[in-house]
KOLLOLO-100558 format. One record per atom (N, C-alpha, C): atom name; y, x, z; chain. Coordinates in steps of 0.02 Angstrom, whole numbers, plus 50000, padded with zeros to 5 digits. Each point is the difference from the previous one (the first is absolute). Layout:
SITE	CA	Y	X	Z	A $
...
***
This chain:
SITE	N	48698	53289	53964	A $
SITE	CA	49929	50049	50003	A $
SITE	C	49977	50018	50063	A $
SITE	N	50048	50002	50050	A $
SITE	CA	49970	50002	50076	A $
SITE	C	49921	49999	50001	A $
SITE	N	50006	49938	50004	A $
SITE	CA	49924	49981	50012	A $
SITE	C	49941	50008	49951	A $
SITE	N	50000	50028	49944	A $
SITE	CA	49947	50004	49951	A $
SITE	C	49959	50060	50038	A $
SITE	N	49942	49982	49982	A $
SITE	CA	49933	50054	50022	A $
SITE	C	49970	50016	49939	A $
SITE	N	49972	50072	50002	A $
SITE	CA	49977	50006	49929	A $
SITE	C	49939	49979	50005	A $
SITE	N	49954	50013	49939	A $
SITE	CA	49932	49987	50008	A $
SITE	C	49969	50045	50035	A $
SITE	N	49943	49977	50045	A $
SITE	CA	49959	50044	50028	A $
SITE	C	49947	50048	49984	A $
SITE	N	49981	50050	50015	A $
SITE	CA	49942	50020	49961	A $
SITE	C	49945	49958	50026	A $
SITE	N	49996	49973	50049	A $
SITE	CA	49924	49959	50017	A $
SITE	C	49994	49938	49928	A $
SITE	N	50073	49979	49982	A $
SITE	CA	49998	49945	49944	A $
SITE	C	49983	50019	49942	A $
SITE	N	50026	50093	49990	A $
SITE	CA	49985	50011	49934	A $
SITE	C	49912	50000	50001	A $
SITE	N	49965	50020	50059	A $
SITE	CA	49928	50011	50001	A $
SITE	C	49963	49946	49989	A $
SITE	N	50057	49943	50030	A $
SITE	CA	49970	49929	49982	A $
SITE	C	49971	49979	49917	A $
SITE	N	50080	50024	49979	A $
SITE	CA	49996	49999	49915	A $
SITE	C	49944	50036	49958	A $
SITE	N	49995	50060	50024	A $
SITE	CA	49944	50038	49969	A $
SITE	C	49922	49958	50009	A $
SITE	N	49985	49975	50051	A $
SITE	CA	49949	49984	50016	A $
SITE	C	50009	49932	49982	A $
SITE	N	50034	49979	49974	A $
SITE	CA	50008	49922	49948	A $
SITE	C	49961	50036	49939	A $
SITE	N	50059	50048	49958	A $
SITE	CA	49987	50009	49944	A $
SITE	C	49921	50026	49988	A $
SITE	N	49974	50039	50060	A $
SITE	CA	49948	50036	49987	A $
SITE	C	49942	49942	50002	A $
SITE	N	50009	49946	50043	A $
SITE	CA	49948	49954	49986	A $
SITE	C	49994	49971	49925	A $
SITE	N	50070	49978	49991	A $
SITE	CA	49999	49992	49927	A $
SITE	C	49957	50023	49937	A $
SITE	N	50008	50081	50004	A $
SITE	CA	49977	50027	49947	A $
SITE	C	49923	50039	50023	A $
SITE	N	49970	49973	50070	A $
SITE	CA	49939	50000	50012	A $
SITE	C	49971	49928	49964	A $
SITE	N	50030	49956	49989	A $
SITE	CA	49963	49932	49989	A $
SITE	C	49992	49999	49919	A $
SITE	N	50067	50032	49975	A $
SITE	CA	50000	50017	49922	A $
SITE	C	49957	50073	49965	A $
SITE	N	49963	50020	50056	A $
SITE	CA	49974	50056	49981	A $
SITE	C	50035	50056	49973	A $
SITE	N	50064	50023	50017	A $
SITE	CA	50040	50044	49980	A $
SITE	C	50006	50053	50041	A $
SITE	N	49999	50061	49975	A $
SITE	CA	49995	50060	50041	A $
SITE	C	50065	50003	50034	A $
SITE	N	50055	50015	49972	A $
SITE	CA	50082	50011	50030	A $
SITE	C	50042	49971	49952	A $
SITE	N	50062	49984	50033	A $
SITE	CA	50055	49987	49977	A $
SITE	C	50055	50064	49984	A $
SITE	N	50032	50011	49944	A $
SITE	CA	50042	50065	49995	A $
SITE	C	50071	49955	50010	A $
SITE	N	50035	50041	50034	A $
SITE	CA	50071	49977	49999	A $
SITE	C	50044	50056	49998	A $
SITE	N	50059	49995	49955	A $
SITE	CA	50047	50055	50005	A $
SITE	C	50054	49987	50035	A $
SITE	N	50054	50050	50008	A $
SITE	CA	50050	49985	50041	A $
SITE	C	50045	49951	49984	A $
SITE	N	50006	49967	50063	A $
SITE	CA	50056	49945	49987	A $
SITE	C	49969	49942	50043	A $
SITE	N	50007	49925	49998	A $
SITE	CA	50016	49963	50042	A $
SITE	C	49913	49968	50015	A $
SITE	N	49952	49999	49963	A $
SITE	CA	49934	50011	50023	A $
SITE	C	49987	50048	50049	A $
SITE	N	50012	50070	49965	A $
SITE	CA	49982	50055	50059	A $
SITE	C	50032	49974	50072	A $
SITE	N	50060	49990	50001	A $
SITE	CA	50039	49982	50047	A $
SITE	C	49976	49945	50050	A $
SITE	N	49974	49948	49964	A $
SITE	CA	49971	49952	50044	A $
SITE	C	49931	50016	50037	A $
SITE	N	49969	50041	49946	A $
SITE	CA	49920	50011	50064	A $
SITE	C	50016	50059	50025	A $
SITE	N	50038	50053	49987	A $
SITE	CA	49997	50055	50037	A $
SITE	C	50049	50019	50041	A $
SITE	N	50066	49969	49971	A $
SITE	CA	50058	50031	50055	A $
SITE	C	50042	50046	49957	A $
SITE	N	49968	50038	49941	A $
SITE	CA	50035	50052	49972	A $
SITE	C	50054	49972	49963	A $
SITE	N	50064	50012	49998	A $
SITE	CA	50061	49977	49960	A $
SITE	C	50006	50038	49969	A $
SITE	N	49976	50018	49925	A $
SITE	CA	50011	50037	49945	A $
SITE	C	50012	50000	49937	A $
SITE	N	50029	50035	49967	A $
SITE	CA	50034	49977	49930	A $
SITE	C	49952	50036	49938	A $
SITE	N	50003	49973	49939	A $
SITE	CA	49936	50011	49956	A $
SITE	C	50040	50085	49982	A $
SITE	N	49985	50030	49953	A $
SITE	CA	50027	50057	49961	A $
SITE	C	49944	50029	49974	A $
SITE	N	50015	50077	49968	A $
SITE	CA	49941	50019	49943	A $
SITE	C	49937	50034	50053	A $
SITE	N	50027	50014	50066	A $
SITE	CA	49962	50010	50040	A $
SITE	C	49956	49958	50035	A $
SITE	N	49937	49950	49988	A $
SITE	CA	49974	49949	50006	A $
SITE	C	49982	50023	50087	A $
SITE	N	50029	49923	50048	A $
SITE	CA	49952	50006	50052	A $
SITE	C	49964	49927	50007	A $
SITE	N	49944	49994	50012	A $
SITE	CA	49962	49953	49999	A $
SITE	C	49960	49986	50042	A $
SITE	N	49989	49944	50022	A $
SITE	CA	49914	49985	50071	A $
SITE	C	49953	49968	49964	A $
SITE	N	49940	50030	50015	A $
SITE	CA	49942	49969	49981	A $
SITE	C	49987	49937	50044	A $
SITE	N	49989	49965	50009	A $
SITE	CA	49986	49952	50061	A $
SITE	C	49922	49980	49991	A $
SITE	N	49958	50016	50026	A $
SITE	CA	49935	49998	49989	A $
SITE	C	49964	49936	50023	A $
SITE	N	49962	49976	49986	A $
SITE	CA	49965	49915	50026	A $
SITE	C	49979	50016	50080	A $
SITE	N	49981	50056	50013	A $
SITE	CA	49971	50020	50059	A $
SITE	C	50028	50081	50018	A $
SITE	N	50032	50003	50062	A $
SITE	CA	50033	50060	50023	A $
SITE	C	50061	50013	49978	A $
SITE	N	50029	50067	50021	A $
SITE	CA	50080	50012	49998	A $
SITE	C	50016	50022	49952	A $
SITE	N	50069	49968	49992	A $
SITE	CA	50048	50021	49947	A $
SITE	C	50016	50066	49984	A $
SITE	N	49975	50023	49928	A $
SITE	CA	50015	50061	49979	A $
SITE	C	50064	50008	49977	A $
SITE	N	50054	50035	50018	A $
SITE	CA	50070	50006	49969	A $
SITE	C	49995	50072	49943	A $
SITE	N	50010	49990	49945	A $
SITE	CA	50002	50059	49950	A $
SITE	C	50073	50024	49998	A $
SITE	N	50023	50043	50012	A $
SITE	CA	50058	50021	49982	A $
SITE	C	50034	50072	50003	A $
SITE	N	50050	50015	49979	A $
SITE	CA	50022	50083	49970	A $
SITE	C	49999	50041	50085	A $
SITE	N	49990	50049	49996	A $
SITE	CA	49995	50023	50048	A $
SITE	C	50041	50013	50042	A $
SITE	N	50059	50003	49962	A $
SITE	CA	50074	50033	50032	A $
SITE	C	50023	49900	50035	A $
SITE	N	49965	49973	49996	A $
SITE	CA	50024	49926	50017	A $
SITE	C	49975	49959	50044	A $
SITE	N	49909	50064	50008	A $
SITE	CA	49967	49967	50067	A $
SITE	C	50022	49987	50074	A $
SITE	N	50045	50064	50017	A $
SITE	CA	50038	49966	50063	A $
SITE	C	50030	49940	50023	A $
SITE	N	50033	49981	49931	A $
SITE	CA	50041	49946	50004	A $
SITE	C	49948	49931	50003	A $
SITE	N	49961	50009	49942	A $
SITE	CA	49953	49948	49997	A $
SITE	C	49967	49990	50078	A $
SITE	N	49981	50053	50033	A $
SITE	CA	49956	49994	50062	A $
SITE	C	50055	49958	50066	A $
SITE	N	50055	50025	49972	A $
SITE	CA	50045	49976	50076	A $
SITE	C	50017	49901	49972	A $
SITE	N	49988	49987	49941	A $
SITE	CA	50001	49937	49997	A $
SITE	C	49943	49947	49995	A $
SITE	N	49944	50031	49998	A $
SITE	CA	49924	49998	49986	A $
SITE	C	49996	49948	50081	A $
SITE	N	49978	49914	49984	A $
SITE	CA	50003	49970	50068	A $
SITE	C	49919	49987	50008	A $
SITE	N	49954	50017	49953	A $
SITE	CA	49938	49961	50011	A $
SITE	C	49933	50085	49986	A $
SITE	N	49957	49977	50050	A $
SITE	CA	49959	50054	49997	A $
SITE	C	49998	50030	49909	A $
SITE	N	49985	50069	49995	A $
SITE	CA	50002	50024	49931	A $
SITE	C	50000	50074	49976	A $
SITE	N	49988	50020	49962	A $
SITE	CA	49979	50068	49981	A $
SITE	C	50050	50005	49940	A $
SITE	N	50044	50062	50017	A $
SITE	CA	50034	50027	49937	A $
SITE	C	49992	50044	49979	A $
SITE	N	49984	50003	49918	A $
SITE	CA	49969	50052	49965	A $
SITE	C	50060	50024	49950	A $
SITE	N	50030	50055	50003	A $
SITE	CA	50049	50027	49990	A $
SITE	C	49987	50030	49923	A $
SITE	N	50029	50014	49958	A $
SITE	CA	50002	50023	49932	A $
SITE	C	50048	50061	49984	A $
SITE	N	49982	50057	49974	A $
SITE	CA	50046	50063	49996	A $
SITE	C	50021	49989	49925	A $
SITE	N	50063	50021	49987	A $
SITE	CA	50032	49991	49945	A $
SITE	C	49963	50021	49933	A $
SITE	N	49942	50050	50022	A $
SITE	CA	49968	50020	49933	A $
SITE	C	49948	49961	50002	A $
SITE	N	49957	49952	50061	A $
SITE	CA	49945	49941	49969	A $
SITE	C	50026	49939	49995	A $
SITE	N	49947	49984	49949	A $
SITE	CA	50018	49919	49965	A $
SITE	C	49977	49947	50047	A $
SITE	N	50064	49955	50044	A $
SITE	CA	49991	49949	50034	A $
SITE	C	49934	49949	49982	A $
SITE	N	50012	49978	49935	A $
SITE	CA	49942	49962	49979	A $
SITE	C	49929	50011	50014	A $
SITE	N	49997	50064	50000	A $
SITE	CA	49904	50015	50012	A $
SITE	C	49989	49996	50073	A $
SITE	N	50077	50007	50036	A $
SITE	CA	49971	50001	50088	A $
SITE	C	50002	49933	49999	A $
SITE	N	50018	49935	49972	A $
SITE	CA	50010	49953	50021	A $
SITE	C	49916	49970	49970	A $
SITE	N	49991	50037	49928	A $
SITE	CA	49932	49960	49984	A $
SITE	C	49926	50041	50042	A $
SITE	N	50029	50058	50019	A $
SITE	CA	49943	50023	50047	A $
SITE	C	49998	49967	50076	A $
SITE	N	50047	49966	50012	A $
SITE	CA	49998	49958	50051	A $
SITE	C	49982	49941	50011	A $
SITE	N	50010	49970	49939	A $
SITE	CA	49970	49923	49981	A $
SITE	C	49933	50012	49990	A $
SITE	N	49980	50063	49969	A $
SITE	CA	49914	50003	49968	A $
SITE	C	49960	50021	50070	A $
SITE	N	50030	50017	50074	A $
SITE	CA	49948	49996	50045	A $
SITE	C	49992	49914	50030	A $
SITE	N	50041	49963	49969	A $
SITE	CA	49994	49926	50059	A $
SITE	C	49957	49954	49970	A $
SITE	N	49954	50037	49965	A $
SITE	CA	49941	49945	49984	A $
SITE	C	50004	49965	49945	A $
SITE	N	49961	49942	49992	A $
SITE	CA	49997	49954	49915	A $
SITE	C	50055	49959	50031	A $
SITE	N	50020	49978	49915	A $
SITE	CA	50059	49960	50002	A $
SITE	C	50059	50007	49950	A $
SITE	N	50025	49963	49995	A $
SITE	CA	50052	50000	49945	A $
SITE	C	50061	50042	50052	A $
SITE	N	50052	50034	49957	A $
SITE	CA	50066	50015	50029	A $
SITE	C	50054	49932	49999	A $
SITE	N	50030	49971	50048	A $
SITE	CA	50057	49948	49985	A $
SITE	C	50056	50038	49997	A $
SITE	N	50041	50000	49984	A $
SITE	CA	50053	50036	49965	A $
SITE	C	50066	49952	50031	A $
SITE	N	50050	49990	50012	A $
SITE	CA	50062	49972	50029	A $
SITE	C	50037	49999	49951	A $
SITE	N	50022	49930	49990	A $
SITE	CA	50038	49997	49925	A $
SITE	C	50064	50032	49999	A $
SITE	N	50024	50044	50052	A $
SITE	CA	50066	50047	49992	A $
SITE	C	49978	50058	49992	A $
SITE	N	49934	49999	49987	A $
SITE	CA	49986	50099	49981	A $
SITE	C	50020	50001	49930	A $
SITE	N	50014	50059	49996	A $
SITE	CA	50028	50019	49919	A $
SITE	C	49942	49995	49966	A $
SITE	N	50025	49980	49933	A $
SITE	CA	49941	50020	49960	A $
SITE	C	49964	50075	49980	A $
SITE	N	50042	50054	50015	A $
SITE	CA	49967	50050	49972	A $
SITE	C	49965	50027	50057	A $
SITE	N	50017	49976	50064	A $
SITE	CA	49958	50011	50059	A $
SITE	C	49944	49974	49991	A $
SITE	N	49971	49944	50000	A $
SITE	CA	49943	49979	49976	A $
SITE	C	49965	50040	49952	A $
SITE	N	50044	50005	49927	A $
SITE	CA	49960	50034	49943	A $
SITE	C	49956	50074	50035	A $
SITE	N	50060	50006	50036	A $
SITE	CA	49971	50082	50017	A $
SITE	C	49957	50012	50028	A $
SITE	N	50009	49956	50051	A $
SITE	CA	49917	49993	50072	A $
SITE	C	49949	49987	49958	A $
SITE	N	50001	49943	49948	A $
SITE	CA	49947	49977	49966	A $
SITE	C	49970	50085	49966	A $
SITE	N	50059	50023	49959	A $
SITE	CA	49957	50057	49970	A $
SITE	C	49976	50043	50040	A $
SITE	N	50025	50007	50063	A $
SITE	CA	49972	50065	50047	A $
SITE	C	49944	49984	50025	A $
SITE	N	49977	49922	50011	A $
SITE	CA	49948	49971	50013	A $
SITE	C	49944	49998	49938	A $
SITE	N	50010	50019	49944	A $
SITE	CA	49956	50011	49941	A $
SITE	C	49971	49933	49994	A $
SITE	N	50040	49948	50002	A $
SITE	CA	49980	49915	50003	A $
SITE	C	49935	50001	50029	A $
SITE	N	49994	50021	50064	A $
SITE	CA	49944	49971	50021	A $
SITE	C	49986	49951	50061	A $
SITE	N	50089	49983	50006	A $
SITE	CA	50019	49950	50042	A $
SITE	C	50041	49947	49968	A $
SITE	N	49970	49940	50008	A $
SITE	CA	50059	49947	49953	A $
SITE	C	50069	49978	50042	A $
SITE	N	50052	49970	49956	A $
SITE	CA	50049	49979	50051	A $
SITE	C	50006	49934	49995	A $
SITE	N	50028	49975	50044	A $
SITE	CA	50020	49919	49986	A $
SITE	C	50054	49977	50034	A $
SITE	N	50041	49967	49989	A $
SITE	CA	50075	49983	50019	A $
SITE	C	49969	49993	50073	A $
SITE	N	50069	50017	50042	A $
SITE	CA	50001	49995	50057	A $
SITE	C	50046	49941	50042	A $
SITE	N	50036	49983	49966	A $
SITE	CA	50076	49966	50009	A $
SITE	C	49973	49955	50057	A $
SITE	N	49938	49958	49964	A $
SITE	CA	49951	49933	50034	A $
SITE	C	49989	50028	50077	A $
SITE	N	49985	50058	50011	A $
SITE	CA	49983	50020	50062	A $
SITE	C	50066	49994	50052	A $
SITE	N	50051	50025	49989	A $
SITE	CA	50063	50022	50007	A $
SITE	C	50025	49929	50008	A $
SITE	N	50020	49969	49947	A $
SITE	CA	50028	49937	50011	A $
SITE	C	49953	49942	50071	A $
SITE	N	49950	50003	50001	A $
SITE	CA	49955	49964	50067	A $
SITE	C	50015	50029	50053	A $
SITE	N	50015	50071	50011	A $
SITE	CA	50043	49998	50050	A $
SITE	C	50070	49986	50025	A $
SITE	N	50037	50007	49947	A $
SITE	CA	50072	49994	50011	A $
SITE	C	50029	49927	49979	A $
SITE	N	49958	49972	49987	A $
SITE	CA	50016	49923	49991	A $
SITE	C	50020	49960	50052	A $
SITE	N	49958	50027	50060	A $
SITE	CA	49993	49941	50057	A $
SITE	C	50024	50061	50054	A $
SITE	N	50086	49979	50028	A $
SITE	CA	50028	50051	50037	A $
SITE	C	49994	49980	50073	A $
SITE	N	49999	50052	50047	A $
SITE	CA	49961	50011	50057	A $
SITE	C	50077	49982	50050	A $
SITE	N	49983	49981	50067	A $
SITE	CA	50077	49988	50032	A $
SITE	C	50047	50061	49991	A $
SITE	N	49982	50055	50005	A $
SITE	CA	50035	50058	50003	A $
SITE	C	50048	49995	49935	A $
SITE	N	49959	49998	49952	A $
SITE	CA	50039	49995	49915	A $
SITE	C	50031	49934	50009	A $
SITE	N	49982	49959	50032	A $
SITE	CA	50058	49928	49988	A $
SITE	C	50053	50016	50051	A $
SITE	N	49998	50018	50042	A $
SITE	CA	50068	50026	50044	A $
SITE	C	50041	50050	49939	A $
SITE	N	49971	50051	49989	A $
SITE	CA	50041	50054	49951	A $
SITE	C	50036	49945	49952	A $
SITE	N	49974	49952	49979	A $
SITE	CA	50014	49966	49933	A $
SITE	C	50069	49945	50029	A $
SITE	N	49975	49977	50068	A $
SITE	CA	50070	49951	50032	A $
SITE	C	50048	50030	50022	A $
SITE	N	49986	50089	50015	A $
SITE	CA	50076	50040	50007	A $
SITE	C	50039	50015	49968	A $
SITE	N	49955	50024	49936	A $
SITE	CA	50018	50007	49928	A $
SITE	C	50059	49947	49966	A $
SITE	N	49963	49928	50023	A $
SITE	CA	50047	49928	49986	A $
SITE	C	50041	49998	50033	A $
SITE	N	49990	50016	50077	A $
SITE	CA	50076	49994	50026	A $
SITE	C	50054	50034	49988	A $
SITE	N	49988	50073	49983	A $
SITE	CA	50055	50043	49973	A $
SITE	C	50016	49975	49932	A $
SITE	N	49961	49973	49954	A $
SITE	CA	50037	50005	49941	A $
SITE	C	50037	49898	50028	A $
SITE	N	50004	49958	50033	A $
SITE	CA	50017	49944	50012	A $
SITE	C	50081	50022	50029	A $
SITE	N	49992	50050	50051	A $
SITE	CA	50051	50032	50030	A $
SITE	C	50056	50026	49948	A $
SITE	N	49979	50025	49968	A $
SITE	CA	50033	50038	49952	A $
SITE	C	50042	49962	49948	A $
SITE	N	49955	49957	49986	A $
SITE	CA	50039	49935	49950	A $
SITE	C	50050	49959	50038	A $
SITE	N	49982	49978	50056	A $
SITE	CA	50050	49971	50045	A $
SITE	C	50066	50037	50025	A $
SITE	N	49992	50062	49992	A $
SITE	CA	50053	50069	50023	A $
SITE	C	50035	49976	49920	A $
SITE	N	49973	50014	49946	A $
SITE	CA	50033	50011	49937	A $
SITE	C	50045	49920	50000	A $
***
């Protein structure tokens, strides 16, 4: 794996530009992604789901907004590989209200929700927004970006395949 090169910040910015262009075409205001593979794909933030929500709002235009617990914000800041704003929430605050408020300032259009976002997050954001903004499935937006692999992604996949084949040969 010595030759493996990580995905660059420039490639992540190109991914964001692609999904933002798709959102603009479809008149979608933003894409909500929660901790997990989609968050890492677009922002570089390698995070896990927990009862304390960490999520990113990818607007159709502008910088990413990351909502995370206050005590996690230094770690999130270190991992964020694209231009963005971190909006931390305190333990006595409602993160879903912060997400709804952040989305509320993004203009017209629905909020697309990545298919990996847990239902209770989507439900709580909708309630916090007072039903003022509709939500639509965001899986199609994400798939449109992830289905076609870049040369860097192909190189990483080839390295993983080479390691797997070497392990099989060894066994």
